[in-house]
NUNU-956447 format. One record per residue: residue in three letters; x, y, z of N, C-alpha, C, O, CB in turn. Coordinates in steps of 0.02 Angstrom, whole numbers, plus 50000, padded with zeros to 5 digits. Each point is the difference from the previous one (the first is absolute). Last residue first. Glycine has a CB too. Layout:
residues N
ALAXYZXYZXYZXYZXYZ/...
***
This chain:
residues 268
ASN525054817652337499534994549995499684999250066499584995650009501074998749902/LYS500365028949984500154994750045499474994849995499415001849993501175005950082/PRO500455010249738499444998550038500174993350046500324995249980498885010449924/VAL502725012150018499654993949968499434998250048500125000150060500964995349882/PRO499735030150063500254993650017499594994549967499445001249979500975003550127/LYS500065019049774499614997950060500224992350015500264996549957498685012050014/ASP501795005849838500355001850066499614997450061500175001650056500325008949890/LYS498684986549824500664996650003500395001150069500424996050022499625005549849/ASP497585004950033500124995350059500714997950011500144996250046498754999749934/ASN500405018649833499695002850061500204996150063500165002950052498865001149878/GLN501504987149858500415005850018499805003850061500425002550038499794998349845/GLU498534980950038500624997950033500465005750012500394999950048499504989349900/ILE498025016049950499934996750065500684997550029500115000950060498724995749903/ILE501225014149818499615004350048500014996650070500275002950047498965001549857/GLN501854985349909500205007249993499685004250058500285004950023499834993749847/SER499454977750102500715000850010500195007650003500465001950037499744987149902/LYS497515004550026500264997050061500715001750013500195001750056499024989449928/PHE499795015449815499745003850055500264997850065500185003950044498834998149891/SER501584985549874500385006750006499715004350054500385003650034499884996249845/GLU498724979850077500634998750031500395006750003500375001350048499624986549910/GLN497915012749939499934998350070500664999250032500085002450056498864992249919/ASN500995008249793499855006450034499944999050076500225004250039499174999849856/THR500934976849970500645004250003499895006550036500425002450037499964992649854/PRO497754990250071500454997850052500635004050003500275001050054499264987949934/ILE498035019949942500614997749966500564997850049500255004250038499455003749867/CYS497484996550070500524999150049500594996949962499984994449975499195004250125/PHE499055018749787500164993050018500514999550056500365004650017499404992149867/SER498515021949978500344998550065500094992850012499534996550021500015013650023/GLU499505010849778500274993450000500444999050063500505003650010499464996249863/GLY497915017150125500644999449973500214992949996499644995750025500625015350018/PHE497154999449970500544996050022500645001449962499985001249940499204990350093/GLU498995027849987500054993549969500604996250031500465003150027499015001549865/TRP498675018050161500634996650002500024993949959499474997749979500675006750130/THR498035011049937500435002149947500664996849996500435001549958499015008650049/PRO498754985850157499744998649930500475002349944499934998049942498915003150104/GLN501204992050219500435004249958499844998849927500364996349966500545003550121/LEU498064995850188500004999049927500435004849966500035005850018498864989849988/THR501534995550245499765005949965499974998149923500494997549972500035010950119/PHE499664977150161500165001249934499635006149974499465001750023500764986349964/ASN500634999050256499535005149970500245002149932500545003049993499155001450121/VAL500704972450053500245004949954499475004549982499434997749991501384994949968/GLY499904987650248499575003449959500365005049952500575002050012498594996350077/MET500774979050113500395005349962499505003449957499424997949994501694995750004/LYS498724988550237499785003649940500575004749972500445002450035498364997150009/TRP500694975850115500205006850003499905003249932499884996449952500945001050139/PRO498574978150073500015004049941500235007050006499915002750055499244990249912/MET501804988650205499355002549980500035003749934500555001849978499144999050141/THR502184987949976499524997650045499305002649988499524997550029501385001650049/TYR501164994949746499745005550037499454997650048499624995649981500675012249924/PHE500934977549942500515004850017499765005650042500435003650028500094993349870/LYS498044985050031500664996550011500535004850027500424998150041499304993849865/PRO498045014750024500014996850069500704996550015500174998750058498534999349932/ASP500425022449849500464994249988500134996550071500495001650035500125004549858/ASP497935014649968499934995050050500454994649986499934996549949498945006550071/LEU500495024549906500494994349995499854995250061499965002150058500985005349883/THR497795014049915500024996150058500424993649990499864995949957499035009050074/ILE500695021049856500284993549994500034996750065500325002550046500315001149859/ASP498205018649945500144997550067500184992349991499644996449965499555012450093/LEU500615014649780500164992949998500164998150075500505002250028499984998349845/GLN498255021349984500364997550057500044992349996499524996649981500105013550090/MET500075012449753499834993050012500444998050062500605001250003499094996149868/HIS499505026349970500344996950056499764993250014499404998849998500765012050047/ASN499035005849785500734999749997500324996850054500625000250001499325009249939/LEU497624992550030500264998749935500754999550000500264996249959498795009549995/ASP499964986850269499745005349954500354999149934500364995149990499405013350104/ALA500514974850074499645005150042499695005549956499465002550017501344995450079/ARG499934976049871500055005949963499545005650036499395000349993500864992849896/HIS500974983350196499425004650005500145006149964500455003850019499234991850087/PHE501284977149939500105006349957499345004450005499464997649982501354996149932/ARG500414985550232499355003149985500165007049965500255004750030499134989250075/GLU501864980449954500095006949979499275002849987499574996749969501645000949979/ILE500064980550190499365002849980500135007449978500215004050042499134988050040/ILE502224983949957499955007049993499285002149977499734997149952501535003250023/HIS500384978550146499325001649968499915007150002500005003050054499504986449979/LEU502584990450010499805007549993499354999949964499904996649950501295008250046/ALA500284975850053499345000850030499715007049990499435001250019500904990350064/GLU501945001749861499514998449950499304999750024499564998949959501294995249987/SER500805022850178500054993049981499504998249943499625004349978500774993050141/HIS500995026849954499404996150001500114993049981500494998449967498925011450008/PRO502005014650129499944994449958499274997650000499575002750035501654994249987/TYR500125027550011499494995950029499874994049952499825001049941499665009350122/GLY502095009449905500264993150018499454995350026500164994250015500955011050013/ALA498785018449882500314999550068500174993350021500224999150057499185010249971/GLY499524997249762500705001149998500334999750067500614999950005499185006649898/ASN497974979550053500175007149984500745000350005500314994950015498605010250028/LEU500084973749967499385003749997500105007449985499565003349973499974988450107/TRP502074987849824499915004050062499325003649995499775001249945501515000450072/THR499504974449858499985007349997499935003050069499864996550049499645002949837/LYS500514976550056500635002749978500035007750003500545002949993499574987249934/ASP498204990550115500275003650059500665003649984500405001350045499054990150028/ASN498215001949768500604997250025500285004150058499705005250015500524990149871/PHE497105004250050500625003149995500624994950015499924995250037499465015849997/GLY498054988349964500404996449956500715002749987500314998949948498634997850004/THR498775018050093500334994750038500534996749950500095002349944498834995650135/THR499185024849942500534996849970500404994750050500175001450057499895009549868/ASP497635006150013500214995550047500594995749967499884996549950498925003550107/VAL499785025249917500444995349965500274994850054500295002350050500055007049860/VAL497625010550044500334996550047500344993949970499684995849969499535008550114/LEU499625020949855500284994049972500404996650058500455003050029499625002149849/ASP497785012350143500704998350020500214993649960499644995150000500215010050120/ASN497915006349891500465003049951500734998050014500445002749967498765006950019/GLY499044974350110499875006949985500375002449945500024996949947499735004850164/GLU501294979549920499595000950058499805007350001500395004450017500194986150048/TRP500514990949741499805006550023499534999950064499514996350003500605007349875/ARG502044979850032499275000950002499855007350019500415003550029499404984150004/GLY502444993749890499675006350018499234999950005499684995649971501275009749975/VAL501584979150058499335000149977499675006350031500175001950056499784985249933/SER502755002249970499545005050025499304999249968499964999449939501025008450081/PHE501604980050046499374999149958499455004350025499784999250057500544989249919/GLY502535015650052499424996450025499464999149948500115001949942500155002550169/MET502045004649870499475004950010499334997050023499495003550007501065003249905/TRP501384979150055500315006350021499475005450019500085003450050500914993949875/LEU498454975750088500135005849952500295005750030499895001250059499214995449879/PRO500464974450093500015006750032500285005249948500434998649958499754996050162/ASP498564984049777500645001750026499935007150040499625004449980501004988949919/ALA497254989550061500375005749972500685000550038500044998350059498855008049909/ASP499134978450058500714997049988500415005949974500544998649975499064989149995/GLU498085016150076500284997250060500734997749992500374999750048498484996849983/PRO499955024349835500094992649990500304997250064500455003350027499744997949846/ARG498295021150138500744998049987500064992449997499734996550043500725014050019/LYS497255000849858500354998650064500744998349982500174997549946498734998250113/ARG498975020149820500434994649998500404999250068500115004750038499944996949836/GLY498315015950047499834995150043500424993650007499834995350037499135009549939/ASP501245016449890499514995349970499824994450052499654995349981500825007149899/MET501225016350118499325002250022499454994949983499415001250010500975010749973/TRP502554991150056499434996349967499315001250033499894998950060500944992249908/ILE501685021449998499494999150051499404996749968499655003349961500765006650103/ASP502384992849870499324998649986499584999650062500194996850049500194997349851/ARG502035019650024499724995350048499224999249982499665005049989501244998550105/PHE501725006449808499315000550008499774994450042500364995350015499535010549879/THR502515009850033499724993950005499215001250015499795005750008501374989150031/HIS501115018749957499654999349937499614993249998500114995949955500785011349987/ILE500485004250237500254993549970499564998749938500094994649971500315000450145/SER498565024449999500624997350025500064992849973499514996349999500455011250106/GLU498055003249836500615002649964500654997550025500464998949961498925010950018/TYR498304977050024500445003950043500555002649959500364996449965499364997050134/PHE497554998249864500665000049976500435004950045499805005550020499784991649859/ILE498104986850140500335005450025500724999949970500374995250006498905004850101/VAL498204990049826500684999349992500305006150031499805005649982500104987349913/ILE497694992150112500315006850010500754998749998500254995350032498785009750040/ARG498684979649833500685000750026500185007650006499825004049958500534984649989/ALA497475003049976500304993950025500715000650035500234995650036499114999249873/PRO499415023849980499574996950048500314993750035499874998950059499185005649871/THR502665013950001499494996649960499524997150050500135000050060500654997549842/GLN501315022850110499454996350025499584996649945499815003249951500175004750143/LEU502545003849991499634998449937499454995050023500134994850030500925007149888/PHE500775016650210499494995350001499714999449928499895004949965499884997550159/GLU502735006149994499425001649955499534994050002500234994350005500495013349917/ILE501475006150229499654993849979499475001849956499785005850001500484988550099/SER502295017349976499305000149992499724992849989500354995249987499755016549967/TYR502264998450182499704997649936499224999950004499705000550054501364992349925/GLY501165013050160499405004449991499664998249934499945004249956500595005350110/GLY500924973350096500155006049966499395004749994499574999850044501304993849897/ILE498494984250152500645000249965500045006649961499655000849951500404986550039/GLY498115003050143500405004250038500715000649970500485001950034498834995150066/TYR498784988949830499725006650001500495004950033499865005950000498974989250005/ILE501654981749976500055003149934499755006950002500215004149960499664985049985/HIS500024996650248500675003149990499985003849935500305005349996500314985550069/PRO497714994550053499845006749972500585003949981499925005749979499114994350089/LEU501034978649851499535004650027500105000650073500194995150033499025002349878/GLY502724996849883499444997450037499555005250025500105005849985500574985050045/PRO501505010649838499955002450072499404996650038499984999950062500515011649901/PRO501214977549839499405003450008499845002850072500154996650049499484996149858/GLU502915004850022499474995250009499345003750004500015005750025500774986450034/CYS501565016849917499505000349943499484994550008499704998049950501185006849972/ARG500765001050242500264995149954499524999449938500034995149962500544998650136/PHE498965020950073500675002349982500314994649956500505001349967499635005750140/THR497784989549994499935003949943500645002849980500045002649944498834999950087/PRO500884984550167500104996249941499905004149939500224997749947499434992450114/ASP501355019150166499374999849969500054996249939500445001749960499255008750089/ALA502104996550100499844992949992499294999049967499794994349989500945003350113/SER500525022849973500104998949930499814992449986500114997649945500845011750048/ILE498935012250203499764993349980500094999049928499735004049961499474995850130/THR502415016250056499415000049956499794992849985500414995749986499935015449964/ARG501044994050278500074999849926499345000149968499494998350030501554995349980/ASP499605006350231499815006349970500155000149923500115005249970500115000450141/SER500054975650039500595004350001499835006149959500455002949971500354987350044/LYS497534994150013500374999050068500625004350001500245001650054499374986449957/LEU498975009049793499805005850048500384999550059500105005250033498774995249928/GLU501254982249880500455005749982499855005550046500475003850015499584992949865/ALA498564983750126500634999350035500495006249988500395001850045499474985449945/THR497735005849933500285006950024500644999950036500185004850033498714998649977/ASN499994976549903499905004949953500325007250013500225003649956498774989650025/ALA501004988750180500484999049944499935004849942500505001849968499494986650063/ASN498505013450151500675001450023500564998949943500465003949988499144992550131/PHE498144997349841500105007450002500675002050019500305004549971498564996650057/ARG500574975849986500025002349928500115007449998500415002249960498834988550003/ALA500345000650246500684997249982500125002849925500535002849984499374985650095/GLN497995015650015500535004350028500664997949972500405004349981498974997450123/GLY498754985149846500025006049960500575004850025500325003349960498424995350018/GLU500944981850142500234998149930500025006349958500475001049962499034987350046/PRO499585013750209500704998750005500344998549930500565002149986499204993550131/THR498155019649871500064993850033500784998750003500385003349965498444992349994/LEU500205029450031500244994749966499974993550040500055000250061500645007949877/PRO497735014950074500554996750033500174993449957499554996549976500095008450146/ALA499265015849748499784995050047500614996550030500504999449965498434999049971/VAL501045027249974500174993349976499784994850057500135001050059500885003849868/LYS497695018850068500674996950018500094993249963499514996749981500455009050136/GLY498575015749792500034997650068500694997150015500515003249988498264994650009/GLN500975002849768499475002950037499994997150068499924994050011499435007949886/VAL502675000849907499674996150047499415004150034500105005850017500994987550001/ARG499795010749726500105001950072499674994950042499504997049980500565015349994/LEU500614995749748499834994750044500195001650073500565002150014499594989949889/GLY500305021049896499445002150041499814994350050499595001150044499995006349859/GLY502294997149918499384995649983499435001150042499444998749978501284992949985/GLY501345021650035500104993150034499454995149984499984994450027500605011450067/VAL498685018249860500694998050002500114993750046499704999450053500615012949927/GLY497254989349911500485004450037500734997949997500174994649974498915007950102/GLY498854987449821499984999750073500485004550034500015000250062499624988649926/PHE498925009149762500645001350029499925000550079499595003750027500805002549862/TRP498284984249865499965002350067500695000450030500424995849987498454999550024/LEU499565002249743500704999550028499975003650067499755005750004500854994049880/GLY497274987349984500455005949998500624998850034500144994550022498935012549974/SER498394981650049500495000349944500335006950001499725005150019499604986649910/LEU498924999050219500675001150024500505000949945500595000650013499124993150086/ASP497525005849956500445000349942500705002750024500095006050009498914996049911/ARG499044996150216500274993349984500414999649938500184994649976498875001150081/PRO499915024450026500444997750050500284993149988500514998050028498865009150046/ASN499815012849756499774993150020500494997550051500574999149981498894998449905/PHE499815028149997500464995950046499684993450016499454999950027501045010650025/ALA498745009549813500054993649970500394995050047500114994249981499845011649904/ALA499795017450178499304997649988500004992749973499544996250016500095015949959/GLU502464999350064499684997650066499264997349981499764995250029500955014050047/THR500944989049720499795005550044499684997350061499814994250002500035013149901/LYS502024983749886499414999350050499875006350038500445004250011499834983950003/SER501475007849819499405004149981499434999350048499495003349997500834995449886/ALA501854989950130500095007450015499435003749984499945005850022501204993749958/GLY499204976349984499725002350063500035007150015499685002550046500594987249992/GLN500684999549765499325000350000499675002650062499485003349997500624988049927/GLN502395016950026499664993650004499255000749997499755005550012501194990350052/PRO500575023549821499814997550066499714992849992499744998249948500025013950094/ALA502144996549791499265000950008499784997350068500274994950022499565004149853/ALA502475002550086499825004149945499255001149999499785005449981501214990649956/GLN500074999950301499944996249937499845005149942499805005750012499794983450052/PRO501815015350178499395001049958500024996249940500524999449968499355011550074/ARG501354981450183500095004249945499445000749956499674994949987501425002450020/VAL499764987650199499715006850010500235004349940500475004050007499544994950124/SER500694977749915499325000649976499745007049997499495001149968500344987950077/LEU502345001550040499975001549929499295001449976499925002349944501084990550040/PRO500545011150259499474996549965499965002049925500155005649980499234993650129/VAL502635001050062499745004949955499474996549957500144997549946500965009150054/VAL500444989650245499494997649953499755005749957499815005350026499854985750054/LEU501985010850102500234999049931499494998049952500125000349940500914996950105/ALA498525006450191500265006049976500194999649926499915004749962500484997750153/ILE498834978750008499485004749990500275006449966499665002949956499744992350145/ALA502164988049952499534997749951499445004949984499825001049942500464987950096/PHE501325016050133500265000349934499494997749948499915003349949501214995150098/VAL498395000150183499945006849974500285000349929499735003749958500365001150159/ALA499004971749936500485004450032499905007249971499685001149948501184989150071/LEU497714991649921500454995750041500505005150040500264998250052499684991249859/ALA498395016849911499674999050067500434995650050499764998250054499115002749884/GLY501424997249789499915005450049499754997450063499864994050008499935013849904/VAL501694983849857499544997850052499945005850048500515002950020499814984849969/VAL500215015149745500325000250068499514998050049499445002549996501325006449973/HIS499634990149744499584998650060500455000450065500534997050005498684995449923/GLY501705022349871499704993250006499584999350059499875004850036501074990749906/ARG499605028549925500144995350052499714993349991499474999349970500615010150101/THR499655012149801500724998150002500224995050055500594999250015499595011949939/HIS497825003949957500024992849978500724997350003500234996449955498755005549969/PRO499475018850217500514998149949500004992749981499704995950035500995013250011/ARG497145005750035500514996050028500524998549946499814998849942499384996350142/HIS498655023449987500444996849952500514995650035500225001550055499625008249868/LEU498355005550169499784993149976500444997149945499784996049959499055007250069/LYS501605018050094499535000349946499804993649968499854999649940500605011050043/SER501364986450180499945006649970499515000149942500174997749945500995004650090/ARG499474981950206499875000549932499955007349978499875004450042499554984649964/LEU501974998450204499475004349982499934999949921500494999249964499725008250143/MET500814972450046500185005549964499405003949974499534997049973501514997150001/
***
């Protein structure tokens, strides 16, 4: 949905985007509205620009901006079977509604970058960087103090992330995932062996590139990439956005099922 003068209404609940034309068309992001006073980052000038300072609110575009770079790697037989199950609705031209986010489960990585038209915000300290995600109103820790993931740790929805600086790029290494999320809204699955490398590169004052390398030898025959191009929005602020089960169910019953009601049942 196109914006008008960077305003967004406050009349909608959380709607999962990037799964269908409906989701993208109906998403009305909440973060794009002027603040009463600009955030601290708004006063920065090119002369004072620090490429290692990622603080501020960043917007990836309609649909979140998450995209595949190049081609999706070939799936292993096990990965193909999971992908087929995730996308079974497409066999009869139905909209994918099996995405776990439709049940208000956490989206995981990198799927969280592709939900709706929401923003992210960085908060930096020497020992930890926190990324706040407007979508589902959640956050994620990136540990910068050299710690290791505990060997007996339970699998996590967002994984365990450690970061380091390579030149002016923030490189984030994440492992320890569960296998309950999708990589994106197109139904691409992953196993608990998933290993993600994110490289955040602040190209100039207002632009940041995120390159994502996904390596899951259990489900894919080789690593492959996704990415997001972010733009700094110093006058925006987060809106309240939670995943409300009743809203999700209404979206599915009133939009998806109504659209699909005259289509044949998916074939097994």
